N, CA, C and O of each residue as an XYZ file, in Angstrom:
992
protein
N     348.026    133.515    173.891
C     347.452    132.355    173.113
C     348.535    131.549    172.516
O     348.293    130.356    172.333
N     350.040    132.155    172.086
C     350.550    131.740    171.286
C     351.049    130.227    172.745
O     351.716    129.282    172.323
N     350.822    130.231    173.587
C     351.547    129.163    174.477
C     350.096    127.931    174.257
O     350.020    126.891    174.912
N     349.242    128.291    173.386
C     348.446    127.298    173.496
C     348.085    126.198    172.089
O     347.277    125.315    171.802
N     349.530    127.079    171.335
C     349.481    126.210    170.510
C     348.462    126.736    169.691
O     348.450    126.139    168.615
N     347.722    127.493    169.758
C     346.955    127.655    168.561
C     347.010    129.077    167.492
O     347.606    130.093    167.849
N     346.394    128.990    166.327
C     346.872    130.277    165.824
C     345.862    131.403    165.993
O     344.778    130.988    166.402
N     345.920    132.623    165.804
C     345.055    133.942    166.217
C     343.534    133.802    165.842
O     342.605    134.368    166.418
N     343.433    132.784    164.572
C     342.246    132.995    164.477
C     341.307    131.747    164.767
O     340.189    131.540    164.293
N     342.196    130.785    165.866
C     341.696    129.550    166.452
C     341.603    128.914    165.951
O     340.638    128.207    166.242
N     342.484    128.439    164.641
C     343.126    126.989    163.989
C     344.272    126.417    164.856
O     345.239    126.999    165.348
N     344.008    125.494    164.894
C     345.144    124.621    165.542
C     346.385    124.775    164.480
O     346.254    124.820    163.257
N     347.683    124.851    165.247
C     348.443    125.261    164.247
C     348.804    123.535    164.183
O     349.042    123.210    163.020
N     348.865    122.787    164.811
C     349.242    121.120    164.470
C     347.878    120.737    163.452
O     348.020    120.522    162.249
N     347.026    120.710    163.900
C     345.983    120.483    162.565
C     346.275    121.220    161.186
O     346.227    120.596    160.126
N     346.574    122.551    161.244
C     346.693    122.868    159.544
C     347.736    122.503    159.462
O     347.901    122.524    158.243
N     348.799    122.094    159.965
C     350.199    121.552    159.307
C     349.932    120.717    159.056
O     350.109    120.451    157.868
N     349.228    119.517    160.047
C     349.034    117.877    159.469
C     347.796    118.353    158.390
O     347.238    117.266    158.537
N     346.947    119.022    157.484
C     346.635    118.757    157.110
C     346.356    119.362    156.061
O     345.414    119.171    155.292
N     347.555    120.441    155.999
C     348.321    120.649    154.730
C     349.557    119.436    154.280
O     349.426    119.031    153.125
N     350.562    118.915    154.964
C     350.622    117.468    154.795
C     349.798    116.781    154.324
O     350.127    116.474    153.179
N     348.737    116.306    154.657
C     347.808    115.717    153.984
C     347.627    115.336    153.193
O     347.506    114.163    152.842
N     347.528    116.726    152.444
C     346.781    117.220    150.706
C     348.332    116.903    150.313
O     348.506    115.918    149.596
N     349.543    117.700    150.746
C     350.611    117.264    150.056
C     351.021    115.702    149.163
O     351.103    115.330    147.992
N     351.257    114.936    150.980
C     350.900    113.360    150.532
C     350.310    112.783    149.471
O     350.851    112.038    148.655
N     349.018    113.194    149.499
C     347.575    112.587    148.474
C     348.076    113.190    147.542
O     348.496    112.302    146.800
N     348.418    114.645    146.878
C     348.784    114.849    145.356
C     349.963    113.902    145.107
O     349.879    113.395    143.989
N     350.745    113.615    145.616
C     352.147    112.934    145.543
C     351.489    111.340    145.123
O     351.654    110.972    143.960
N     350.725    110.394    146.122
C     350.242    109.468    145.754
C     349.357    109.808    144.539
O     349.631    109.155    143.531
N     348.506    110.560    144.447
C     347.673    110.792    143.508
C     347.826    111.073    141.745
O     346.963    110.700    140.950
N     348.983    111.736    141.378
C     349.675    112.093    141.105
C     350.821    111.069    140.436
O     351.117    110.805    139.270
N     351.271    110.667    141.604
C     351.959    109.060    141.205
C     351.688    107.864    140.965
O     352.411    106.926    140.630
N     350.844    107.924    141.109
C     349.744    106.542    141.040
C     349.420    106.566    139.457
O     349.301    105.571    138.742
N     349.295    108.011    139.039
C     348.585    107.817    137.620
C     349.787    107.660    136.307
O     349.678    107.405    135.107
N     351.189    108.011    137.393
C     351.874    108.639    136.008
C     352.879    107.300    135.749
O     353.457    107.062    134.688
N     352.945    106.474    137.002
C     353.015    105.038    136.784
C     352.443    103.667    136.337
O     352.946    102.546    136.267
N     350.933    104.271    135.998
C     350.015    103.684    135.561
C     350.716    103.881    134.194
O     351.211    102.914    133.614
N     350.759    105.101    133.691
C     350.608    105.577    132.504
C     352.231    104.872    131.998
O     352.380    104.356    130.890
N     353.216    104.961    132.909
C     354.719    104.166    132.448
C     354.014    102.784    131.779
O     353.915    102.500    130.586
N     353.599    102.094    132.851
C     353.804    100.919    133.119
C     352.543    100.152    132.072
O     352.895     99.215    131.356
N     351.340    100.544    132.056
C     350.281    100.098    131.538
C     349.869    100.593    130.019
O     350.423    101.644    129.698
N     349.166    100.133    129.228
C     348.547    101.005    127.730
C     347.731    100.589    127.143
O     347.966     99.596    126.455
N     346.215    101.259    127.161
C     345.037    100.617    126.690
C     344.881     99.963    125.070
O     345.493    100.121    124.014
N     344.179     99.475    125.341
C     343.753     98.457    124.104
C     342.430     98.258    123.839
O     341.904     97.433    124.586
N     341.644     98.806    122.920
C     340.631     98.012    122.515
C     340.601     96.890    122.044
O     341.415     96.568    121.178
N     339.619     95.998    122.522
C     339.790     94.005    121.731
C     339.094     94.363    120.426
O     338.287     95.286    120.543
N     339.235     93.796    119.103
C     339.198     94.211    118.215
C     338.153     92.867    117.852
O     337.136     93.374    117.378
N     338.062     91.963    117.874
C     337.307     90.951    117.951
C     336.931     90.083    118.993
O     337.475     90.054    120.097
N     335.543     89.039    118.450
C     335.169     88.539    119.780
C     335.697     86.847    119.782
O     334.954     85.871    119.880
N     337.061     86.840    119.657
C     338.087     85.660    119.519
C     338.187     85.370    121.055
O     338.623     84.247    121.307
N     337.895     86.093    122.051
C     338.498     86.291    123.217
C     337.708     86.032    124.064
O     338.032     85.748    125.217
N     336.555     86.082    123.648
C     334.989     85.603    124.693
C     334.806     84.269    125.396
O     334.989     83.321    124.631
N     334.498     83.937    126.638
C     333.944     85.004    127.649
C     335.411     86.356    128.631
O     335.336     87.390    129.294
N     336.308     85.622    128.222
C     337.610     86.499    129.142
C     337.289     88.206    129.101
O     337.048     89.095    129.918
N     337.422     88.089    127.858
C     337.107     89.685    126.982
C     336.666     89.790    125.547
O     337.081     89.042    124.662
N     335.674     90.905    125.345
C     334.554     91.066    124.537
C     334.988     91.759    123.326
O     336.107     92.241    123.503
N     334.408     92.038    121.895
C     335.129     93.148    121.431
C     334.458     94.281    121.712
O     333.236     94.402    121.790
N     335.614     95.443    121.924
C     334.874     96.715    122.086
C     335.655     96.308    123.235
O     336.792     96.447    122.784
N     335.762     95.990    124.155
C     336.418     96.296    125.901
C     337.427     96.746    125.309
O     337.951     96.328    124.276
N     337.810     97.900    126.181
C     338.546     98.434    126.961
C     339.546     98.106    127.529
O     339.378     98.661    128.615
N     341.023     97.308    127.624
C     341.351     96.926    128.737
C     343.009     97.418    128.862
O     343.681     97.916    127.959
N     343.332     97.192    129.911
C     344.681     97.895    130.304
C     345.936     96.375    130.226
O     345.883     95.417    130.997
N     346.729     96.511    129.353
C     347.913     95.611    129.339
C     349.371     96.373    129.696
O     349.913     97.403    129.292
N     349.748     95.234    130.748
C     350.625     95.838    130.792
C     352.057     95.404    130.369
O     352.553     94.279    130.441
N     352.724     96.810    129.812
C     354.335     96.865    128.994
C     355.107     95.583    129.261
O     355.108     95.202    130.431
N     355.384     95.277    128.882
C     356.400     93.961    128.930
C     357.301     93.112    128.052
O     356.798     92.699    127.007
N     358.475     92.812    128.303
C     359.222     91.944    127.163
C     358.863     90.397    126.957
O     358.901     89.563    127.862
N     358.435     90.087    125.349
C     358.425     89.062    125.212
C     359.084     87.743    126.154
O     358.489     86.794    126.664
N     360.187     88.004    126.159
C     360.786     86.622    127.144
C     360.609     86.194    128.312
O     361.059     85.212    128.903
N     359.093     87.974    128.953
C     358.532     87.317    130.292
C     356.784     86.980    130.326
O     355.856     87.148    131.117
N     356.953     86.514    129.209
C     355.670     85.568    128.327
C     355.909     84.439    129.100
O     357.039     83.961    129.199
N     354.556     83.795    129.870
C     354.235     82.826    130.450
C     353.070     82.023    129.814
O     352.514     82.560    128.856
N     352.582     80.681    130.263
C     351.561     79.906    129.368
C     350.226     80.343    130.243
O     350.281     80.160    131.459
N     349.172     80.846    129.737
C     347.980     80.921    130.323
C     347.651     82.857    129.790
O     346.604     83.494    129.676
N     349.082     83.225    129.589
C     348.692     84.783    129.739
C     348.123     85.207    128.369
O     348.352     84.551    127.352
N     347.327     86.396    128.380
C     346.271     86.874    127.103
C     347.424     88.124    126.942
O     347.910     88.824    127.830
N     347.612     88.134    125.853
C     348.622     88.838    125.175
C     348.051     89.815    124.080
O     347.328     89.373    123.188
N     348.430     91.330    124.169
C     348.774     91.747    122.951
C     349.625     91.179    122.281
O     350.603     90.676    122.833
N     349.383     91.108    120.435
C     351.207     91.027    119.928
C     350.609     91.379    117.908
O     349.530     91.113    117.380
N     351.612     91.906    117.430
C     351.792     91.947    115.885
C     352.579     91.549    115.372
O     353.803     91.579    115.502
N     351.303     90.737    114.117
C     353.006     89.958    113.291
C     352.215     89.985    111.892
O     351.061     89.778    111.516
N     353.594     90.393    111.249
C     353.297     90.553    109.496
C     352.276     89.466    109.368
O     351.157     89.779    108.962
N     352.607     87.923    109.743
C     351.756     87.018    109.345
C     350.542     86.770    109.562
O     350.152     85.702    109.092
N     349.476     87.654    110.355
C     348.622     87.885    110.997
C     347.423     88.561    110.338
O     346.223     88.355    110.518
N     348.066     89.448    109.501
C     347.760     90.967    109.511
C     348.428     92.155    109.739
O     348.069     93.137    109.089
N     349.569     92.283    110.746
C     349.988     92.998    110.811
C     349.448     94.499    111.347
O     349.567     95.654    110.939
N     348.732     93.789    112.586
C     347.992     94.900    113.568
C     347.757     94.658    115.018
O     348.489     93.668    115.026
N     347.453     94.713    115.939
C     347.541     94.412    116.971
C     346.682     93.589    117.304
O     345.566     94.018    117.009
N     346.649     92.419    117.870
C     345.876     91.209    118.165
C     345.443     90.782    119.491
O     346.473     90.739    120.163
N     344.387     90.423    120.254
C     344.720     89.586    121.602
C     344.141     88.010    121.264
O     343.259     87.538    120.548
N     345.136     87.501    122.181
C     344.861     85.902    122.463
C     345.960     85.581    123.503
O     346.890     86.242    123.966
N     345.348     83.872    123.768
C     345.812     83.559    125.173
C     346.729     83.341    124.477
O     346.681     83.739    123.313
N     348.311     82.365    125.143
C     349.628     81.836    125.352
C     349.112     80.496    126.011
O     348.329     80.491    126.961
N     349.706     79.183    125.322
C     349.055     77.732    124.984
C     349.891     77.396    125.356
O     349.977     76.575    126.270
N     351.148     78.124    124.543
C     352.367     76.546    124.141
C     353.504     77.512    124.318
O     353.241     78.668    123.988
N     355.090     77.203    124.911
C     356.141     78.304    124.460
C     357.049     77.378    124.232
O     356.795     76.210    124.527
N     358.419     77.777    123.597
C     359.306     77.124    122.794
C     359.828     75.838    123.666
O     360.296     75.659    124.791
N     359.466     74.988    122.450
C     359.950     73.277    123.080
C     358.419     72.635    123.151
O     358.263     71.436    122.920
N     357.376     73.435    123.458
C     356.102     72.752    124.190
C     355.502     71.740    122.092
O     355.622     72.087    120.918
N     355.084     70.852    122.610
C     354.204     70.114    121.675
C     353.030     70.330    122.105
O     352.808     70.007    123.271
N     351.689     71.071    121.123
C     350.901     71.350    121.199
C     349.553     70.270    120.546
O     349.336     70.255    119.335
N     348.800     69.487    121.437
C     347.576     68.545    120.743
C     346.109     68.719    120.778
O     345.371     69.066    121.700
N     345.903     68.447    119.749
C     344.001     68.188    120.267
C     343.510     67.288    119.304
O     343.695     67.337    118.088
N     342.607     66.126    120.210
C     342.270     66.247    121.070
C     341.985     65.312    122.180
O     341.038     64.573    121.910
N     342.542     65.100    123.419
C     342.265     63.840    124.206
C     341.096     64.229    124.832
O     340.970     65.326    125.376
N     340.049     63.199    124.770
C     338.925     63.169    125.117
C     338.240     64.661    125.216
O     337.576     64.804    126.243
N     338.276     65.702    124.412
C     338.169     66.973    123.637
C     338.623     67.910    124.555
O     338.030     68.978    124.707
N     340.050     67.482    125.451
C     341.034     68.819    126.082
C     342.072     68.761    125.054
O     342.326     67.746    124.406
N     342.612     69.792    124.939
C     344.068     70.301    124.706
C     344.753     69.740    125.221
O     344.355     69.382    126.329
N     346.276     69.258    124.795
C     347.299     68.435    125.692
C     348.294     69.725    125.077
O     348.112     70.534    124.166
N     349.492     69.483    126.096
C     350.507     70.292    126.202
C     351.567     69.356    126.465
O     351.537     68.863    127.593
N     352.305     69.067    125.859
C     354.285     67.970    126.360
C     352.865     66.603    126.611
O     352.948     66.272    127.794
N     351.788     65.854    125.966
C     351.406     65.022    126.347
C     350.277     65.147    127.714
O     349.458     64.315    128.103
N     350.596     66.530    128.254
C     349.509     66.420    129.336
C     347.917     66.928    129.099
O     347.666     67.921    128.416
N     347.121     66.306    129.598
C     346.122     66.688    129.095
C     345.612     68.414    130.086
O     346.036     68.756    131.190
N     344.859     68.989    129.410
C     344.469     70.637    130.144
C     343.549     71.018    130.379
O     342.852     70.881    129.374
N     342.969     71.499    131.196
C     341.683     71.882    131.346
C     341.674     73.784    131.386
O     342.436     74.567    131.954
N     340.657     73.977    130.660
C     340.783     75.435    130.428
C     339.370     76.053    130.829
O     338.385     76.191    130.104
N     339.479     76.286    131.763
C     338.157     76.557    132.473
C     337.812     78.320    131.898
O     337.037     79.096    132.457
N     338.557     78.575    130.778
C     338.346     80.104    130.384
C     337.398     79.738    129.166
O     336.766     80.554    128.496
N     337.413     78.545    129.025
C     336.660     78.700    127.254
C     335.348     78.778    127.326
O     334.623     78.416    128.252
N     335.011     79.353    126.129
C     333.240     79.992    125.979
C     332.444     78.375    126.241
O     331.607     77.825    126.957
N     333.180     78.170    125.347
C     331.875     76.607    125.360
C     332.635     75.383    126.141
O     333.821     75.479    126.457
N     331.867     74.256    126.415
C     332.609     73.027    127.133
C     332.902     72.042    126.638
O     333.520     71.187    127.273
N     332.490     71.851    125.170
C     332.599     70.930    124.317
C     334.568     70.721    123.918
O     335.467     71.189    124.617
N     334.680     70.232    123.150
C     335.432     70.168    122.408
C     336.655     71.037    122.626
O     336.212     72.167    122.830
N     338.227     71.062    122.692
C     338.735     72.152    122.425
C     339.247     72.937    121.468
O     339.833     74.018    121.412
N     338.822     72.002    120.635
C     338.448     72.414    118.913
C     338.432     71.755    118.294
O     339.135     70.747    118.215
N     337.173     72.312    117.298
C     336.441     71.163    116.236
C     337.857     70.694    115.349
O     337.757     69.747    114.569
N     338.479     71.034    115.427
C     339.724     70.262    113.928
C     340.835     70.132    115.112
O     341.339     70.974    115.855
N     341.023     68.585    114.963
C     342.574     67.854    115.136
C     343.236     68.332    114.844
O     343.142     68.519    113.631
N     344.452     68.971    115.483
C     346.336     69.403    115.202
C     347.026     68.756    116.063
O     346.599     68.112    117.022
N     348.519     68.980    115.607
C     349.565     69.242    116.435
C     350.530     70.310    115.910
O     350.591     70.603    114.715
N     351.339     70.921    116.937
C     352.078     71.257    116.460
C     353.602     71.396    117.544
O     353.628     71.509    118.769
N     354.761     71.336    116.576
C     355.958     71.877    117.962
C     356.313     72.875    117.836
O     356.957     73.030    116.798
N     356.156     74.057    118.682
C     356.408     75.090    118.688
C     358.134     75.749    118.657
O     358.917     75.286    119.486
N     358.452     76.447    118.014
C     359.897     76.603    118.236
C     360.482     77.290    118.957
O     359.792     78.282    119.191
N     362.047     77.341    119.811
C     362.625     77.894    120.720
C     362.288     79.354    120.432
O     362.039     79.541    119.241
N     362.234     80.154    121.002
C     361.559     81.568    120.759
C     360.096     82.346    120.807
O     359.672     83.471    121.074
N     359.371     80.524    120.210
C     358.069     81.021    119.923
C     356.729     81.021    120.699
O     356.670     80.253    121.660
N     355.663     81.768    120.414
C     354.710     81.472    121.282
C     353.579     80.556    120.885
O     354.266     79.996    120.030
N     352.338     79.890    120.783
C     351.674     79.204    120.076
C     350.262     79.736    120.937
O     350.089     79.388    122.105
N     349.149     80.741    120.110
C     348.724     80.868    120.648
C     347.054     80.666    120.253
O     346.963     80.690    119.026
N     345.824     80.491    120.845
C     344.134     80.411    120.664
C     343.889     81.407    121.168
O     344.587     82.199    121.801
N     342.074     81.389    120.688
C     341.535     82.252    121.384
C     340.724     81.215    122.359
O     340.719     79.987    122.429
N     340.098     82.158    123.018
C     338.963     81.466    123.980
C     337.749     80.994    123.908
O     337.132     80.130    124.530
N     337.501     81.718    123.029
C     336.585     81.177    121.620
C     336.783     80.525    120.534
O     336.902     81.053    119.429
N     336.838     79.195    120.790
C     337.724     78.369    119.528
C     337.093     77.950    118.221
O     337.695     77.496    117.248
N     335.286     78.248    118.378
C     334.600     78.172    117.276
C     335.124     78.985    116.469
O     335.662     78.249    115.642
N     335.289     79.891    116.215
C     335.145     81.679    115.901
C     336.726     82.089    116.189
O     336.982     83.116    115.560
N     337.648     81.700    116.798
C     339.521     82.372    116.800
C     340.171     82.036    115.472
O     340.236     80.950    114.897
N     340.643     83.243    115.119
C     341.478     82.982    113.899
C     342.779     82.979    114.366
O     343.375     84.055    114.330
N     343.512     81.732    114.918
C     344.502     81.546    115.924
C     345.566     80.894    114.958
O     345.589     80.692    113.744
N     346.409     80.657    115.961
C     347.557     79.681    115.429
C     347.188     78.376    115.002
O     348.022     77.660    114.447
N     345.943     77.969    115.218
C     345.536     77.053    114.577
C     345.301     77.265    112.342
O     345.571     76.617    111.330
N     344.746     78.403    112.668
C     344.723     78.736    111.189
C     346.027     78.950    110.427
O     345.787     79.470    109.338
N     347.132     78.760    110.597
C     349.092     79.445    110.217
C     349.262     77.846    110.429
O     350.441     77.635    110.143
N     348.849     77.010    110.677
C     350.008     75.495    110.885
C     350.859     75.209    110.029
O     351.996     74.841    110.323
N     350.262     75.390    108.398
C     351.387     75.520    107.486
C     352.244     76.599    107.195
O     352.943     76.681    106.185
N     352.160     77.562    108.257
C     353.333     78.310    107.821
C     354.785     77.803    109.166
O     354.917     77.041    110.123
N     355.590     78.819    108.397
C     356.955     78.610    108.972
C     356.630     78.650    110.578
O     355.896     79.579    110.917
N     357.070     77.784    111.588
C     356.954     77.811    113.182
C     355.646     77.199    113.716
O     355.217     77.178    114.869
N     354.926     76.518    112.139
C     353.611     75.725    112.866
C     352.533     76.535    113.666
O     351.750     76.185    114.549
N     352.742     77.629    113.109
C     351.169     78.436    113.667
C     351.950     79.261    115.149
O     351.335     79.724    116.110
N     353.443     79.248    114.944
C     353.423     79.716    116.276
C     354.046     81.159    115.965
O     354.975     81.008    115.171
N     353.857     82.564    116.324
C     354.961     83.894    116.448
C     355.687     83.830    117.566
O     355.546     83.290    118.663
N     356.902     84.832    116.796
C     357.858     85.350    118.184
C     357.629     85.629    119.065
O     356.747     86.486    119.119
N     358.122     85.223    120.161
C     357.776     86.555    121.727
C     358.114     87.680    121.145
O     357.103     88.369    121.016
N     359.198     88.281    120.666
C     359.318     89.463    120.136
C     358.320     89.933    119.310
O     358.354     91.146    119.107
N     357.328     89.225    118.711
C     356.042     90.000    118.668
C     354.637     90.656    119.290
O     353.563     91.050    118.836
N     355.555     90.489    121.163
C     354.247     90.412    122.036
C     354.641     92.039    122.570
O     355.780     92.328    122.938
N     353.686     92.868    122.548
C     353.834     94.276    123.446
C     352.857     94.273    124.906
O     353.244     94.904    125.890
N     352.111     93.826    124.915
C     352.114     93.773    125.976
C     350.962     92.599    126.582
O     350.352     91.899    125.774
N     350.687     92.433    128.349
C     349.738     91.473    128.412
C     348.782     92.293    129.354
O     349.121     93.176    130.141
N     347.176     91.691    129.042
C     346.164     92.482    129.689
C     346.359     91.678    130.833
O     346.533     90.460    130.873
N     346.314     92.474    131.741
C     345.909     92.671    133.290
C     344.330     92.932    134.023
O     343.767     92.377    134.967
N     343.957     93.979    133.159
C     342.510     94.205    133.529
C     341.691     94.878    132.468
O     342.124     95.501    131.498
N     339.849     94.553    132.956
C     338.745     95.511    131.333
C     338.917     96.520    132.122
O     338.966     96.479    133.352
N     339.015     97.469    131.418
C     339.120     98.995    132.176
C     337.644     99.401    132.151
O     337.017     99.944    133.060
N     337.064     98.918    130.542
C     335.706     99.201    130.278
C     335.191     98.599    129.108
O     335.613     98.665    127.953
N     334.000     97.869    129.683
C     332.831     97.947    130.694
C     333.610     97.416    131.900
O     334.392     96.510    131.613
N     333.566     97.813    133.295
C     334.421     97.332    134.555
C     334.032     95.969    134.476
O     332.882     95.546    134.596
N     335.352     95.121    134.207
C     335.158     93.848    134.626
C     336.100     93.387    135.577
O     336.090     92.257    136.066
N     337.032     94.413    135.866
C     337.671     93.460    136.893
C     339.406     92.736    136.055
O     339.670     92.553    134.867
N     340.048     92.557    137.009
C     341.553     92.066    136.654
C     340.944     90.411    135.830
O     339.838     89.910    136.032
N     341.671     90.035    135.220
C     342.008     88.901    134.076
C     343.263     88.079    134.815
O     344.484     88.186    134.703
N     342.662     87.468    135.382
C     343.330     86.134    136.219
C     344.538     85.352    135.256
O     344.409     85.263    134.035
N     345.541     84.888    135.885
C     346.095     83.674    135.558
C     345.698     82.385    135.501
O     345.026     82.095    136.491
N     345.840     81.517    134.756
C     344.697     80.695    134.856
C     345.895     79.158    135.826
O     346.818     78.470    135.391
N     345.377     79.206    136.877
C     345.960     77.827    137.491
C     346.332     76.864    136.728
O     347.508     76.523    136.855
N     345.556     76.189    135.800
C     345.457     74.752    135.026
C     347.285     74.908    134.206
O     347.679     73.965    133.521
N     347.970     75.847    134.358
C     349.254     75.871    133.829
C     350.565     75.984    135.073
O     351.793     76.016    135.153
N     349.419     76.011    135.869
C     351.059     76.454    137.372
C     352.086     75.453    137.070
O     353.251     75.839    136.974
N     351.666     73.632    136.830
C     352.033     72.773    136.996
C     353.637     72.603    136.392
O     354.503     71.951    136.975
N     353.831     73.309    135.141
C     353.694     73.121    134.311
C     355.651     73.876    134.660
O     355.862     74.500    135.700
N     356.840     73.631    133.572
C     357.857     73.893    133.909
C     357.679     75.655    133.840
O     356.698     75.975    133.169
N     358.260     76.527    134.269
C     358.059     77.970    134.178
C     356.784     78.560    135.470
O     356.939     79.367    136.387
N     355.492     77.729    135.032
C     354.518     77.875    136.195
C     353.897     79.546    135.663
O     354.530     79.950    134.687
N     352.931     80.402    136.091
C     352.167     81.023    136.004
C     353.117     82.230    135.886
O     354.281     82.210    136.285
N     352.349     83.573    135.140
C     353.118     84.797    135.615
C     352.392     85.475    136.660
O     351.228     85.156    136.901
N     353.058     86.497    137.379
C     352.356     87.293    138.345
C     351.863     88.243    138.162
O     352.496     88.870    137.313
N     350.871     88.846    138.561
C     349.740     89.682    138.505
C     350.691     91.412    138.571
O     351.351     91.684    139.573
N     350.615     92.240    137.566
C     351.187     93.425    137.361
C     350.621     94.104    138.498
O     349.719     93.629    139.187
N     351.186     95.264    138.690
C     351.004     96.207    139.926
C     350.054     97.075    139.704
O     350.051     98.186    140.233
N     349.136     96.652    138.889
C     347.927     97.769    138.842
C     346.849     98.308    140.548
O     346.570     99.386    141.074
N     346.504     96.558    140.922
C     345.981     97.339    142.114
C     346.807     98.178    142.622
O     346.469     99.347    142.436
N     348.286     97.949    143.508
C     348.883     98.686    143.890
C     348.455    100.107    143.334
O     347.864    100.894    144.074
N     348.774    100.441    141.966
C     348.603    101.303    141.432
C     347.337    102.493    141.784
O     347.352    103.723    141.817
N     346.207    101.408    142.033
C     344.717    101.987    142.036
C     344.463    102.289    143.719
O     343.657    103.144    144.086
N     345.055    101.683    144.425
C     345.415    101.735    145.624
C     346.313    103.162    145.933
O     345.974    103.893    146.864
N     347.120    103.387    145.338
C     348.500    104.309    146.036
C     347.016    105.747    145.345
O     347.063    106.849    145.891
N     346.010    105.534    144.332
C     345.676    106.741    143.739
C     344.163    106.884    144.560
O     343.519    107.931    144.497
N     343.814    106.004    145.131
C     342.246    105.637    145.828
C     343.036    106.624    147.330
O     342.628    107.693    147.784
N     344.138    105.871    147.767
C     344.569    106.673    148.983
C     344.561    108.792    148.941
O     344.105    109.781    149.515
N     345.513    108.306    147.704
C     346.024    109.930    147.233
C     344.561    111.138    147.205
O     344.546    112.369    147.208
N     343.373    110.044    147.177
C     342.051    110.707    147.045
C     341.415    111.327    148.314
O     340.998    112.482    148.398
N     341.395    109.996    149.696
C     341.195    109.741    150.444
C     341.957    111.174    150.890
O     341.336    112.237    150.900
N     342.911    111.106    151.138
C     344.055    112.468    151.798
C     343.713    113.551    151.450
O     343.505    114.482    152.228
N     343.595    113.602    150.147
C     343.152    115.192    150.104
C     342.121    115.598    150.510
O     342.106    116.689    151.080
N     340.691    114.697    150.311
C     339.713    115.255    150.594
C     339.491    115.578    152.240
O     338.683    116.423    152.625
N     340.465    114.650    153.292
C     340.334    114.858    154.355
C     341.222    116.016    155.023
O     340.983    116.566    156.098
N     342.420    116.299    154.061
C     343.144    117.643    154.486
C     342.251    118.677    153.793
O     341.997    119.584    154.585
N     341.868    118.802    152.981
C     340.664    119.927    152.591
C     339.793    120.127    152.790
O     339.179    121.107    152.368
N     339.391    119.310    153.491
C     338.046    119.023    154.607
C     338.207    119.872    155.745
O     337.275    120.553    156.172
N     339.938    119.858    156.520
C     340.252    120.172    157.865
C     340.082    122.060    157.863
O     339.570    122.544    158.873
N     340.503    122.982    156.777
C     340.031    123.984    157.087
C     338.773    124.156    157.498
O     338.533    124.328    158.693
N     337.787    124.131    156.546
C     336.327    124.488    157.026
C     335.762    123.770    157.823
O     334.592    124.051    157.566
N     335.713    122.721    158.956
C     334.956    122.210    159.616
C     335.769    122.414    160.864
O     335.326    121.945    161.912
N     337.329    123.300    160.866
C     337.781    123.669    161.961
C     337.692    125.016    162.098
O     337.922    125.524    163.196
N     337.444    125.568    161.313
C     337.071    127.004    160.607
C     335.374    127.038    161.553
O     335.197    127.803    162.500
N     334.569    126.311    161.175
C     333.011    126.206    161.916
C     333.299    125.591    163.755
O     332.782    126.316    164.605
N     333.823    124.747    164.106
C     334.127    124.624    165.267
C     334.466    125.966    165.366
O     333.318    126.330    165.621
N     334.980    126.806    165.373
C     335.441    128.069    165.896
C     334.857    128.433    166.089
O     334.515    128.369    167.269
N     333.989    129.325    165.036
C     333.101    130.180    165.292
C     331.968    130.111    166.284
O     331.525    130.960    167.058
N     331.550    128.599    165.996
C     330.299    127.466    166.964
C     331.342    127.710    167.960
O     331.081    128.858    168.320
N     332.300    127.351    168.581
C     333.149    127.854    170.341
C     332.496    129.365    170.338
O     331.415    129.590    170.882
N     333.098    130.153    169.814
C     333.163    131.516    170.193
C     331.574    131.944    169.917
O     331.223    132.863    170.658
N     330.693    131.540    169.141
C     329.809    132.280    169.515
C     328.980    131.992    170.941
O     328.625    132.911    171.679
N     328.738    130.652    171.203
C     328.705    129.785    172.711
C     329.124    131.021    173.927
O     328.498    131.366    174.930
N     330.468    131.515    173.363
C     331.411    132.589    174.598
C     330.082    133.904    174.546
O     329.213    134.089    175.398
N     330.259    134.522    173.509
C     329.663    135.230    173.700
C     328.428    135.445    174.301
O     328.259    136.546    174.826
N     327.096    134.234    174.350
C     326.191    134.406    174.642
C     325.964    134.265    176.342
O     324.941    134.582    176.949
N     327.441    133.598    177.025
C     327.198    133.197    178.291
C     327.428    134.671    178.546
O     328.364    135.350    178.123
N     326.323    135.089    179.381
C     326.657    136.157    180.673
C     328.029    136.504    181.437
O     328.696    135.579    181.902
N     328.466    137.904    181.573
C     329.504    138.076    182.140
C     329.318    137.095    183.605
O     330.200    136.240    183.685
N     328.535    137.090    184.508
C     328.371    137.069    185.507
C     328.683    135.738    185.799
O     328.835    135.412    186.976
N     328.843    134.622    184.564
C     328.754    133.277    184.743
C     330.236    133.317    184.852
O     330.515    132.856    185.959
N     331.249    133.635    184.249
C     332.540    133.523    184.121
C     333.007    133.198    185.232
O     334.219    133.030    185.368
């Protein structure tokens, strides 16, 4: 029997080795994907409706831990600033240091004199009910909510130092996906792609989820090999036992 490459109980040694390897690799991918995600991402609960329809109050989001220097226009960020209440808030970055933000040019926001289309807004009317102009200091960010009629954002703080902007160091994370209720990835608005610096790249969440999914599949396939092989061996043995001796 040893020459056939099969074990005494009928299981192929190669098959058993491969199934064990599949389970081992699957465990590495599954646990590694979760561990990687825990290092890179942090869950948050959105506190208000100021970012609807992108995210709603009570949504559980996954936000990539980043440094404030990595923030681009269009990013939805989680930040904490004492002037804004010293609690985590979620807003969209529409201006960075050196930008001149104004509203409204034919109902639209302008950045450095360029009219910006904002497809993520809840309403399709004016980008802001109140006209304003702000010059964003170096190292600062100008933030607005997607629900402009209800958002308490940089417009409320225009008379504060920095004309409503917050320091980049206030940013804790960038929202990448809505975890619950399942809402998928939060995309990067291409409306800001033509500006200097462009838009940010998506985080590694899809890759992490892919690793977890492949890991689960490998674990299930590897674990299923044993029972399937054993059943096949029993079936083959029973067939041999039912064949009359004279037919061999």
